[in-house]
N, C-alpha and C positions, 0 to 999 in steps of 0.2 A: 403632589410628589409622585415621581415615577417609582414603580416597584420593579426591580430588576432581579431575576433569579438565575443563578448559574447552577446548572443541574449536574455537571460531572467535572468538578474541579480537578480531580486526580487524573484527568485526561491530559493535563499540562504538568510539566515538571514543577515541583514545589518552589524552585528557585525563581520562577517567573510569574508575575502577577499582571492581570489585565488592568491598565490604568483606569481609574474611576472617572465617570463623566463629570463635567463641570457643573451641571445643573443639580438642584436638590433632588435627592433620590434615596431610596431604601434598597440596600444591596444584601441579598441572601445567597450564601454558597452551600452546596452539598457536595460531598466527596464523589458520590455516585447516586444514580436514581434508577430504580427499576420501573417497569411499565406500570405496575400496580401503584407506585408512589407518585407518578408524574402528575396526574390531575390535581391532587390535593396540594402539590407544591407550586403549581403554576396558575391555579384558578384566579388569583388576584394579580397576576403579573402583567405588566405592560410590555416588558422586554424579557425574553428568555435567551440565555446563552447556553449553548450545548455543542457537543461534538457528535455524539452518537445516539442520543435519546430519540426514540421514534415519535414523530408527530404526524399522525394520519388524519384523514378527514373526520373520523368519528371523534377524535380528541379535540381537534381545533374548533369544531362546531360548538363545543361546550365552553369555549374560551373567548367570550365577546370582548374582554378587555385587552387581549393580546394583540399587539400591533407590530412587533418585530421579533423574528427569530434570528439571532446572530450566531452563525456557525463558526466554531473554532477550527475549521478545516476547509479543504477545497471541495470535497465531495458533499453532495446534498441528497444522497439516497435515503437518508433517514426522514426527510420531509416530503409530504405530498405537495409538490409545487403547484399543481393545478388547483387543488383545494385551497391552498394558502392564497393564491391570487384571487380566486372567487370570493374569499372571505375578507379580503383586504389586509391580509397579513404579509408584511414585507419580509423576505428572506434574503439575508446577506451572508455570503461565504467569503473566504480569503483565498486568493489565488496567487501563485508566484513566489510564496515565501520559502518553498522547499526546493528551489531550482538549483541549489548547490548541494545540499545534503543528500537528496535522494540519488542523483547521479553518482555521487561519491560512494554511497552505500552499494550501488549496483557494481561499481568498479571493484570494491572490496570483495563482493561476492564472486565476481569473475576470477580474481586472483586466488581466492580461497578454493574454488572449484578446480580451476585449471592446474593448480599446484598441489592439490589434495591436502591442503593444510588441515582440514578437519580430521582425516584419518591419521595423519602423522601426529597431531597433537593428542588425539584420543589415546593412541598407543602409549604416550609418555605418562598419562595419568591412570591408565587401566592395566598396564602390563610392563614387564621388564624387557620388551622387545629390543630396544636399542642396546641395553646393557648386556644382553645375552646373544646378540647377533654375530659376535666374533670378529667384527671389523668396524671401521670408522663410520660406516653408514649402512643403511638398507633402503631398498626401493620397492617396497611392497605395493605402493599405490602409484598410479600413473601421474606423470608430470609432463604437461604439454605447454607449448608456447602460446602466449596471447597474441604476440605479433604474427600477422599472417592468418589469424583465425577470422571466420566470418560471423558477424553479429547480426542476428535478425531482430529487428525492433518492431513491435506491434503497438502502434500509437505514435504519431508524429507531432505531438503537441510540444509544450515547453520542456517537459521532462525527457520525452523520447528524443527530441532534437539535441538536447544537451548531452545525453548519454552517447548519442551518435558522434557528436563533435569530439568528446573526450576519447572515445574508442578509436576514432581515426588518428588522433594524436599518438595513440599507442601502436599504430600500424595495423589496425584491424580493418577489414573490409566490412562496410555497413550496408545492410539492406533494410528498407522500410517496407513493411507488408501492406499490400492493398487489402481492403475489406474482404472478408470471406464472402464468396458468391458474387463478387462485383462483376458487372457485365463488361467493364473496360478498366484499363490500368492507367492511373494518372501518372504524369511526368514525375520522376523521382521516386516512384514506388515499384515494387516487384510483386507479381501474383502471390496470393496468400499461400498456396500449396508449395510454390517454389521456394519461398523463404523457409518454410519448415524443412524442406528437403535439403537445402544448401547450408543452413546455419549450423555453426559449431556451438553457438550459444543463442538461445531465444530469450528475450527479455520483454516483459509485458508492461505497457504504459498507456493502455487504452481505457476509456471509461467503462464502467459496468452498466450494461444495458440489456434488454431482452435478447439482442442479437449477439452480445459478447459473453453472456453467461455460459460457463462451461466451454469457453473458446478452446481451451486445451482439454481434450478428452481422449478416450481410447483411440478414436480414429485419427485425430491430429497428432497424438503422440506416436502413432505407428508410422507417420510420415517422417519423423525425425531420425537422424543418424543414431546408431547405437553409441556413438562417441560424443553425442551432443548433450548440452546442459540446458536446463530451464531455470529462469529467474523470474520471480513475481514479487514486485514491490507495489503493484497496483491495487487490486481488490481481490480478496480471497476467492469469491465465486467465479472469477475468470477461469479457475482451474477445477476440474473434477478430481477431488482429492482421492477417491477410491481408485480411479484410473491411474493417477500418478503413483500411488503406492505400488500398484501392480507393475507398472512400467519400471520402477526402480528395483523392485525385488526380483523381477525377471530379466533385468539388464537390457531392457528395451531402449533406455537412454542411460547416459553415463552418470547423471547426478542432477540435483536440483538445489536451489537456494530460495527460500521463501521468507518474506517479511510480513505476509498477511495470510490469514486462513478464512475459511467460509464463516466460522463462528468464532468470535473473539470476546472474552478469552476462550480458548478451546476447552471443551469438556474433558475431564479425566478419561483416558482411554481413547482419545482421538487417534485414528489410525496413523496419521502422519507423525504425530508426536511420539507414538509408540515406535514407529519405524525409525525415527531419528535416534532412538536409544541404541540401535545396533547397526545402522547403515553408516558407513564412513563417508558416503557421498551425498548426504542430505544435511543441509544447514538451515536452521530455522531461527529467526530473530523475532522478538515480540512486538512487531509493528512499530519500530523505532527508526526507520529510515528517514523520516521527516524531522527528527527531534534534535538536531544539532543545536548548540547554544545560540548561534546566530539566527537560525531559522525560527526558533521559538521566540526570540526577541522581536523579530519582524512580525511574527504572527500576532502576538498580544497587542502590539501597537496598531496593527491593521484592524483587529477586532474592536479596539477602542475607537478608532477612526470611523468605523462603520456605525457604531452606536452614536457618536457625536454627530455624524452626518445625518442620521435618521432623525435625531432630536431637532436638528436645525431645519431640516427640509421636509421631513415626513416621508422620505423615500430613500 
């Protein structure tokens, strides 16, 4: 009988269940699992299901029964893939399930930033600004057109390409950034620094690697227009959070919208979370760009397919 352990069930909406495999098995679920709890929970597992629980070499060496790590996400940063391969542990992720919901979330953020929806809404719940302004409207926050704006996209994979397609339908000019420090510029790309300088909105869709960590930092933020906006629905560590807070508070850029942070969930007192309490141009959502009903439906089906395929083929 296969032992299957799902380590972080609450990483999926409660309305969606991963279909159970057809073979005889024992299925155990935990809402969430800390690093201290991981070994005891998976020491007898043949298959582990997880989104964010860390599996490093030190842990996997102690798990001779483990044959499959089924990741309920696209990113595999939480697993040492080199060690897994050496130890004969198959790692399967899920790609392509969020190709509608993430680009739509990015568009929502673009509208919210360009039309200052955050500031105007906050006024209505924290003050009597509209009631006391003395006329039918007030225009305390900037409102700028999306059509005609330049969108700089960092990452030209499935999500970045779809964001670009939708942006062009809205009348935006789209630039795809070449890698930082590249010796040549590929067809269809624009030099890294030029995208930062020209873009009215920068959106991040590149993977997190050693070369992209802190891709947006004090130096790269300084290249952006003071009227430009930053959007990150990729990975939190793509952005130096301290540098971003400074840029926002000193009006080096016009605003930012983030769906991901360096540490999730953020600690109490996180500088960006604190800044969001008073900045009308900072929008933070809790890593939910991927989580539309249709996307999660596809996700759980693909996780189940990955498990069934492994059981049938061993790979």
